[in-house]
Structures are given as structure tokens and as C-alpha cells.
Residue, then its C-alpha position, 0 to 999 in steps of 0.5 A: m094570438g101574439s098579443f094574447r101571449q104577451n098579456v099572459w107572460k107579462p104578469l107571470s114574469l113579474w110574479f117570478s121576479i117578485c118571488s125571487a126577490l124574497k130570500l128566507t134562510v136558516p143556519s141549519h136544517t137540524i138543530h139539537g137542543t137540551e131538555g130544560q134549556q131554551l133554544n133559539l131557532p134563528v131565521d133571516y129573510h131579505f126582499n127587494t120590493t116595497a112592502s106594506e105588510i110582513q106576515i110571519i107564521w110558525l107551525f109545529e109538525k110532529p109526524p104523522t100528525i098535521p102541522k099546528y099553529l103556534l103563533g104569528s105576526v103581522n108587522r109588529s103585532v103578534i097573535p099567539d095560540l093561547e095554549y103556547r103563549h108562555k112557551f114560544t116568543l116571537i119579536p117581529p120583524n125578526a122571524s126567529l123563534l125562541i122556545n123556553p123551556l125545551h122538553i122532549s115533547d117539543e122534538g119535531n119539525y118547525i115550519v116558518k113562513v114569511n109573506v110580504h105584501g106590496n105590489g103583490t104578495i110573495s111568500a117563502r118557507q123553511k123547515i127546521q128539525v129540532t131534536v131534544d136530548v138529555p145530557v149523558t152523565k159520567p159513564v161507569v165501566n164494570i169488568k168481569p172477572s174483576s180479579g184478573v184473567v189468565e192469558y189464553v185461558e179466560n175471557m174478559t168483558l167490559t161494560c159501560t153504563v150511564g145514569q142518564g142520557t138519550r141517544v147515547v153512542y159508546q166508544w171504547m178507548k185503549n191508551e187514549k186511542p179508539l178501539h176497533t174490532s180485531s181478532s181479540y176485540t168484539f163489541s155488542s150491538n150498541n157498543d156498550t160492551l167490549f169482549i176480549s177473547p182470547v185474552v193475550k198479553e198485548a191486551i194489557g193497557n188503560y181502558s176507558c169508555l166515551a159516552t156521547n150524544p148530540v148535546s154532551t160528551m163524558e168519559s169514564e175513569i181509566i181502568t186497567p185489567t189484570i192479565y196474568y202471563g209468562p214467563y217470556g224471554l228467560r235469560v241469564n246475565s252477569p256483569k263480569g266475565l266474557k259471554v259467548g252464547e250460553v258460555f260464561t268465561v271468568d277469571i279464577g278468583e273472581v266472585i261472579l253474580f248471575d241474574c236470571s230474569a223473565d217477563s211475567n205477571p205475577p213475578n216468577t219464582y226462580s231456582w238455580i240448578q247445577r248439573a254434575d256427574n249426570t245428576t242435578h240438584v237445586i243449589q239456590y232460590g231467587p233471581h240471583l246466584e253468586v259463584l266463587s270461582e276460586n273454590m271450584a274444583k272443576k274448571t267447567l260447570d253447568y248450571m240451569c235457571s228455572a222460572y215458574n209462574n204459579v198463577t199461569g202454571k207455566r215454567d221455562e228453563t235456560h242452561f248455561t256453562v261457566i268456564i274458569t280460566s287463569v289467562g287474564l280474560k278480564t284484562l284482555a276484555q278491557k283492552g280489546k273491548s269488542l274482542s271476545s274469546l270466540a274471536v281469539i280462538t277463531g283467529i288462532s285456528l285460522f293462523l294454524i290452518v294457513s300455516i299448514f297449507l303453506l307448509f304443504l305447498w313448500k314440501r311439494f314444490q321445494p325439490h323441483k326448485g332446488s334441482f333448478q338452483n343446484g343443477q342436480g336433483w334430490s333423491s326421493g324422500t330426501m330434504p336438505t335441512h340447510s342450504k346456502n343457496v336459499l336466500p332470505g325471504s325466498s319461498a324455501g326460507i318461509g317454508e323452513a321457518l314455518w316447519e320449525l314453527v310447527 
């Protein structure tokens, strides 16, 4: 029984060693080809046994049909299928197959089998999937509506089309970055259409469509949708005077130029309105207002700038006050730079509050201190105006100085 097993396993072990001696490799199991061009299917094989004959066979399989013979070779002799002899090329002992030209109908599975005959016959096979595509042409983007849309009122649709191309994949770009689904952006099932809803100011940008397939990539021209919005961030500024909040403080005699601006598309129309005696009236149109402070009868003037977008129909207003003074705020601002009128007023107020508080303390405690110093008390309600016993720098001296100051 042991002798029988040895006689059986010796040929089997020899067969497995021979099989392992043939190695057949392909660089990729899927190769993409372009219609009308040639395509090479590279194949490499190695074996470590003595060979008297090397046979190479190529088959073509297009499911669900059965594989059909294309061509084959024994050593250097090639035997093609006469139907395909002008299309497929094999140059043995190289096992690579050249297809020229390539057509859509050539898409399918190509099977290569190599047989090596020596002491025995060893075989190996590989399968390569071939896809055939038509390159994409430059895509074109159409936008609707083409005349522009109003923010929060209308929606926008961008459609990408190509004249030629198979298995096209679409990718939308905004400012050269891929665009993804969000609260404002959605896409069609095959991604060739971009829907912007609702349209907002943030949707403004440079859009393009990238069309790709396994053999080509093309990008459309940049398109910038027109979106109407605003006004946003209305503000009034002036290069002169001191500004605290909505109050401008200017020196008398100065010519003050005010600028009114807001973010808007299309640009706003501006009107300047003055308020006086509980009435308002338009005094000027345009983004600039010139005020001649020396001609003003009043020292405090109230103004309003109104911005209107005639496409969105939205309006915004901002109020401000002009205070005309003759204390030389311009010179003060140049010296202090960072010192504002509000800071000056605040400083003076704090000084007065501290002074009054110290005076209160002096009034309350001075009688007791005087009694201690003079050895006698003061009658209620009396306060000496001068005392030789009060030393300079004492609390009484400070209080008396503060009293005189107030």
C-alpha cells in the first residue's frame, strides 16, 4: 500500500512543480482604449523548464456569448482566424496582442493562454477586460435664466453638455474647487445639471463643468452668474472730524465731505435727508454729501442716508448727527490721535465725581478732627473757613482746596 502511494504522488508532485514553473502576468486586468486608435495588450511569461514547443492562444469573449478564437502560434508560426487576420497582430515568442484599429465592438474580455511543452505540458492563462471609449469634446454650460436672478426670489439652473463622448462623468467646479451638495446646491442624477436654490449672495463665483471619461478630460469655459442683492452694510464715513458711534464732531469753518456706501448689485441710488423741526426733506442725491459748517445756524444737525436697489426693491437707511464746535477738536485729535471726544467727556466726568466724593468725606469728618486738634468742639452747623492748625497737605487742606474748586 505504501509503495502504491509513492508511485501515485511522485508524478503528482512533479506535475505541480512543473505548473508552478510557468508564470503568466499582465500589467492590469482592465485596460482602457480609445476608439480609432491602436491598443496593445502586454503579456509576460516565464518558466524554468526545458521547452520544445511554446503555444500562445488568444480568445475574445463578449458575454453572454462563448469565447471565440482570434489567433494562435506554435513557436514562431502564427495561425490567425482569417476573419481577423488584418486586425490582430501577434509576434511570438512575445505573447502581447496588438489591436489596430480599435472599435466600440472590440470591447470585451481577451483571454490569453500559454502552453509550454517539454518533459510534460504546463499551461497558464490570464484575462484582460478592454473598454473602448470616444473622447469627450469640450463641454458647454448653459445658464437659466441668462439675464440674472434676484437673491431669495428666483432660482438658477446650470446645464453641462458635450458634443461627443462615452461614459461621461460630470463634476461642477466653483472658483476652481469641486462643488458638493449643500443647502443651496443640488444636482441631477448624472450630475450634468446644477440647481441653485435658493439663490444667495454667497453663490456668486466662477463656475465651470469638468467632463471626464476613462480616456479624456475636458473643462468648459468659466461662467459667472449674475445675482442681484443688497443693499448690505450701509455706513456713512468722513475723513474729517471725530466720529463716536453715529455722531460726527467737527470744527466750525470746516468743509466736511460725507460718503455713504453699501454692498449691492446693481449699485444703489443714494439720497441724503435732513431732519429739522420734526420734518424731513431730501437735500441731495448721490453717494457724497458736502456740509459747510460755517454756514450752519444750528450747532447740532441730524441727517439720514438712504440707499435703494431698484432691482431687488430693497432699501436701507442710516441716521447720524453732526455737532459743530469751536474748541479745536481737529488739533486735539492730531495730538492725541487715539483720544476721542467721548474719552475726554468721560475723563472730566470721573474727575468731578471723585472730587465731590472727597468733599463729602471732608465735610463729614472735619469737625471731629478739628475738635481733636484744638481741644474743643465746634458747634453744629459751623465750619471754620481758615485754621492755622491745618497743615499744608493734610486732609483738611485737600478738602478746603476741593471746596474752593467746586
